[in-house]
C-alpha positions in Angstrom: 32.5 -18.3 -70.6 34.4 -21.6 -69.3 37.7 -20.4 -71.0 37.7 -16.9 -68.6 36.6 -19.4 -65.7 39.9 -21.8 -66.5 42.0 -18.8 -66.3 40.6 -17.4 -63.2 41.0 -20.7 -61.6 45.1 -20.9 -62.9 45.3 -17.0 -61.0 44.3 -19.0 -57.5 46.6 -21.8 -58.0 49.7 -21.4 -55.7 47.1 -19.9 -52.9 44.1 -22.0 -52.6 45.4 -25.6 -51.7 44.1 -27.4 -50.0 41.0 -26.6 -51.0 40.4 -27.0 -55.1 41.5 -24.1 -57.4 38.5 -23.4 -59.2 37.0 -20.2 -61.3 34.1 -19.1 -61.9 32.3 -16.1 -64.2 28.8 -14.9 -64.7 27.9 -13.7 -67.6 25.4 -10.5 -66.8 23.6 -8.2 -69.3 25.6 -5.8 -67.8 29.0 -7.3 -68.2 31.2 -10.2 -66.7 32.3 -11.1 -63.1 34.7 -13.3 -62.9 36.0 -15.1 -59.2 38.4 -17.0 -58.2 39.5 -19.1 -54.8 40.5 -17.3 -51.7 43.1 -18.8 -49.4 41.7 -21.6 -47.0 38.9 -20.0 -45.0 38.0 -17.5 -47.5 35.4 -17.4 -50.2 34.8 -19.8 -52.9 35.2 -18.6 -56.3 31.8 -18.7 -56.5 30.8 -16.1 -53.7 33.8 -13.9 -55.1 32.3 -14.0 -58.3 28.3 -13.3 -57.6 30.3 -10.8 -54.6 31.5 -8.9 -58.0 28.3 -9.0 -59.6 26.4 -8.1 -57.3 22.3 -7.6 -57.7 23.4 -7.6 -61.6 23.5 -11.6 -61.0 20.0 -11.9 -61.0 18.9 -13.8 -64.4 22.5 -14.4 -65.3 24.3 -17.7 -66.5 27.2 -18.3 -64.3 29.6 -20.7 -65.6 32.4 -22.6 -63.0 35.0 -24.9 -63.6 34.2 -27.3 -60.7 30.6 -28.4 -59.3 29.6 -26.1 -56.1 29.5 -27.4 -52.5 26.1 -27.9 -51.1 27.8 -28.1 -47.5 28.6 -25.6 -44.4 32.2 -25.7 -43.9 34.8 -23.4 -42.9 32.8 -20.8 -45.6 28.6 -21.8 -46.3 27.1 -23.5 -49.2 28.0 -22.1 -52.8 24.5 -23.6 -53.6 22.7 -21.3 -51.4 24.1 -18.6 -52.9 23.6 -19.4 -56.0 20.0 -19.4 -55.7 19.2 -16.8 -53.2 21.0 -14.4 -55.9 19.0 -15.7 -58.9 20.9 -17.4 -61.0 19.3 -18.4 -64.1 21.7 -21.4 -65.5 24.8 -22.7 -64.2 27.2 -24.6 -66.7 29.7 -26.6 -64.7 33.0 -28.5 -66.4 33.0 -31.0 -63.9 31.7 -32.9 -61.0 33.5 -32.6 -57.4 35.1 -35.6 -56.4 34.8 -34.9 -52.8 32.7 -37.2 -51.3 30.9 -34.3 -49.1 29.7 -33.0 -52.9 29.7 -35.5 -55.6 26.8 -34.5 -57.7 24.3 -33.1 -54.4 25.8 -29.6 -55.7 24.1 -30.3 -58.8 20.9 -32.1 -57.5 20.8 -29.0 -55.3 20.8 -26.6 -57.9 18.4 -28.3 -60.3 16.1 -29.1 -57.2 15.7 -25.4 -56.9 14.6 -25.3 -60.5 17.7 -24.1 -62.1 19.5 -25.3 -65.2 22.0 -26.8 -65.4 25.0 -27.9 -68.3 27.9 -30.0 -67.1 30.9 -31.6 -69.2 31.8 -28.2 -70.7 35.7 -28.2 -71.2 35.8 -31.0 -68.6 39.3 -32.1 -70.2 41.0 -29.1 -69.3 39.5 -28.6 -66.0 40.1 -32.2 -64.7 43.6 -31.8 -66.1 44.1 -28.6 -63.8 42.5 -30.1 -60.8 44.0 -33.2 -61.4 45.9 -33.4 -57.8 43.0 -32.2 -56.3 41.5 -35.2 -58.0 43.8 -37.6 -56.6 43.7 -36.6 -53.0 39.9 -36.6 -52.6 39.3 -39.7 -54.4 42.2 -41.4 -52.5 44.1 -39.7 -49.6 47.0 -39.2 -51.1 48.7 -36.4 -52.7 49.6 -35.8 -56.4 53.3 -37.2 -56.7 55.3 -35.4 -58.9 59.0 -36.7 -59.4 61.5 -34.0 -60.5 64.7 -35.6 -62.3 67.6 -33.2 -63.5 70.1 -35.2 -65.7 72.2 -35.2 -68.8 70.9 -36.6 -71.7 73.1 -40.0 -71.3 70.9 -40.2 -68.0 73.4 -39.3 -65.8 73.0 -37.3 -62.5 76.3 -36.6 -61.2 80.3 -37.4 -61.6 82.1 -40.2 -60.2 83.5 -37.8 -57.6 79.5 -37.0 -56.7 79.6 -33.1 -58.1 76.4 -32.2 -60.0 75.7 -28.9 -59.7 74.8 -27.5 -61.8 73.8 -30.2 -64.8 70.9 -28.1 -65.8 70.5 -23.6 -66.6 69.3 -21.2 -64.5 65.9 -21.2 -66.9 65.6 -24.9 -65.4 66.5 -24.4 -62.5 64.1 -21.3 -62.0 61.0 -23.9 -63.5 61.8 -26.1 -60.9 61.0 -23.3 -57.9 57.8 -23.2 -60.2 57.0 -26.6 -59.0 58.0 -26.5 -55.6 55.7 -23.0 -55.5 52.7 -25.0 -56.8 53.3 -27.8 -54.5 52.2 -28.5 -50.6 55.5 -30.1 -49.8 58.8 -31.0 -51.2 60.2 -33.9 -49.9 64.7 -35.9 -50.2 66.2 -38.6 -48.7 68.4 -38.1 -45.6 71.4 -38.7 -48.1 70.7 -35.6 -50.7 70.2 -33.1 -47.5 73.9 -34.5 -46.0 75.3 -34.4 -49.5 73.7 -31.1 -50.7 72.6 -29.3 -47.9 69.4 -27.8 -50.0 67.4 -24.8 -49.0 64.2 -26.6 -50.8 62.6 -23.0 -50.4 60.8 -21.1 -53.6 63.5 -18.2 -54.7 64.6 -18.2 -58.1 60.8 -17.6 -59.7 58.2 -15.0 -59.9 54.7 -15.5 -61.0 53.0 -14.1 -63.9 51.2 -11.2 -63.5 47.8 -11.6 -62.3 48.4 -14.8 -60.6 48.3 -14.5 -56.6 51.9 -15.5 -55.4 51.9 -18.3 -52.9 52.1 -18.0 -49.2 54.5 -19.1 -47.2 56.9 -22.3 -47.9 56.2 -25.7 -48.8 56.0 -28.3 -46.2 60.5 -29.7 -46.4 59.9 -33.4 -45.6 63.0 -36.0 -45.2 63.3 -39.6 -45.3 65.3 -39.8 -42.0 66.8 -37.9 -39.9 67.9 -34.0 -40.6 71.3 -33.1 -38.8 71.2 -29.9 -37.0 72.6 -27.6 -38.9 71.0 -28.7 -42.2 69.3 -26.0 -44.2 66.2 -27.9 -45.0 65.4 -27.6 -41.7 62.6 -27.3 -39.8 61.6 -30.1 -41.8 59.0 -33.3 -41.1 61.4 -36.4 -40.5 59.4 -39.5 -41.5 60.2 -43.2 -42.1 58.6 -46.7 -43.0 56.6 -47.8 -45.9 56.2 -45.0 -48.8 52.7 -45.3 -48.6 52.1 -44.7 -45.2 54.1 -41.6 -46.0 52.1 -41.0 -48.6 48.9 -41.3 -46.5 50.3 -39.2 -43.5 51.1 -36.3 -45.8 47.9 -37.1 -47.2 46.1 -36.7 -44.0 48.0 -32.9 -43.2 46.4 -32.0 -46.4 49.6 -32.1 -48.8 47.8 -32.3 -52.0 50.9 -32.2 -53.9 54.0 -33.6 -53.4 57.5 -32.4 -55.4 60.0 -35.2 -54.7 63.4 -34.0 -55.6 66.0 -37.0 -54.8 68.6 -38.3 -54.6 68.9 -41.7 -57.2 67.6 -43.8 -54.1 64.4 -42.3 -53.1 63.7 -41.4 -56.8 63.7 -44.8 -57.8 61.9 -46.1 -54.5 58.8 -44.3 -55.3 59.3 -45.3 -59.5 59.4 -48.8 -58.4 56.8 -48.7 -56.2 54.4 -47.0 -58.6 53.7 -44.1 -56.5 54.5 -41.1 -59.1 52.0 -39.6 -61.0 54.0 -36.8 -63.0 57.7 -37.3 -63.9 59.5 -33.6 -64.3 62.5 -34.6 -66.1 65.6 -31.7 -66.9 67.3 -32.4 -69.7 70.9 -30.9 -70.3 72.5 -31.0 -73.8 75.3 -32.2 -72.1 76.9 -35.9 -71.9 79.2 -37.5 -69.2 80.3 -40.4 -71.9 80.4 -43.6 -69.7 78.8 -46.0 -67.1 81.2 -44.9 -64.3 78.9 -41.9 -63.8 75.6 -41.6 -61.3 72.1 -42.7 -62.9 68.8 -40.9 -61.9 67.3 -44.0 -60.7 69.4 -46.1 -58.5 69.6 -50.3 -57.8 68.9 -52.5 -60.7 66.3 -52.0 -63.6 64.2 -53.9 -66.4 65.8 -57.4 -66.3 64.1 -58.1 -69.7 62.5 -55.3 -72.7 59.8 -56.9 -71.9 59.9 -55.7 -68.0 60.4 -51.7 -69.7 58.4 -49.1 -67.8 57.0 -47.3 -70.5 54.9 -43.7 -69.8 53.3 -41.6 -72.1 55.1 -38.2 -73.4 52.6 -34.9 -72.0 54.5 -32.2 -73.1 58.0 -31.0 -74.3 59.1 -27.3 -72.9 62.6 -26.1 -74.1 63.8 -23.9 -71.2 66.6 -22.0 -72.4 69.4 -24.5 -73.4 67.5 -27.4 -71.8 64.4 -29.5 -72.2 61.7 -30.5 -69.5 59.7 -33.6 -70.4 56.6 -34.2 -68.7 55.9 -37.6 -68.6 52.9 -39.4 -66.9 52.4 -43.7 -66.7 50.0 -44.7 -68.8 47.6 -45.6 -66.0 47.5 -42.1 -64.9 43.9 -41.5 -65.3 42.6 -37.5 -64.9 38.9 -38.4 -65.1 
C-alpha cells in the first residue's frame, strides 16, 4: 500500500511545490482509492483520496507518505477530515518537519482513538521529499549543481566553444531537472556568453505524471542584458548564503545551479551543494588548455580532496549521468 502511495507522490512532483509532494492510498473493503497533492491552493493528498473513497472510507486503512497536517492553511486540517471519515488506521512513512505540523498531526490522530503506525518505507519517502525537508528545516532551497563535461573533466575548448558536449538524451534530462526545480540559477557571464533561455522545452513527463505548470524562476547572479533570452529574470548579488535565504523566502524549494564554471565553483567551495548531477560525454579534449568544470584553485594536497558518495549512475544515450551527494548530506 505504501508503494502505491509513493507512486502517487511521484505523480505530483512537478506541480505540488512549495507544498510537499505527497501520495495517499485508502484501502477499503470495496477497493483502493488514491490521491496526490494538488497544485498550491488545492487539496492535500489525503483529502483527494478521501473524496475518491467517499463513504467507503469508514473503517478503512489510510496510507500516506507524509504526516497529515493538523493546522488551517489555504486548506483545512487533514487530520480532522480523516477522523470525520471514520478511518480506522493510519500508516505514515515519515513525520513532517514543518514546525506547524512536526508530530502534532500524529498526536491529533492518536488522541481521536485512531491506530497510527509510522516509519513504513521511510527511507524512500525521505529521499523523495529531500528538497522539502531541507527547505522546512533550514529555510534554504535544496541545491542541485548540474555539470556537463568530457571524461577528462573539461567543459569548453580554449576558444570558448562548448555546444554540444553531451547528446540529446542528456540535454533532455537537464530539462527534467529544470522541470523539477522551482528556480534555475546561472552567472551573468554565462548569460553573456551563451544566451541560454533556461526554460523547460525538450522533455515530457511519463504518463500519469502531472505536467509542470509554467516555467521555473530564472535567477542570474549579476545583471542581465536587455536583449537576453533569459529575461525576465531575478537579478541577485551578495553572499551566496544570503541569495539562498532570499530564494527560500520566495518559496523556492529546489534550486538548479547550471553554471558556469566560476558560479559552480563558488557553490561547491562554500559547501552549499546538496546534489551534483554530472553529465559525462565519451569525449576527451586531451590537454590542459581547455576549461575545467570548476574554475579557480583546487585542493592543494590529497588530504584536502573533496569526496562524496555516488548515489546513481545512469546511461543516457552515449553519455552518463553520475549523481553525487556530499558525504554529510542527511535525508532523515
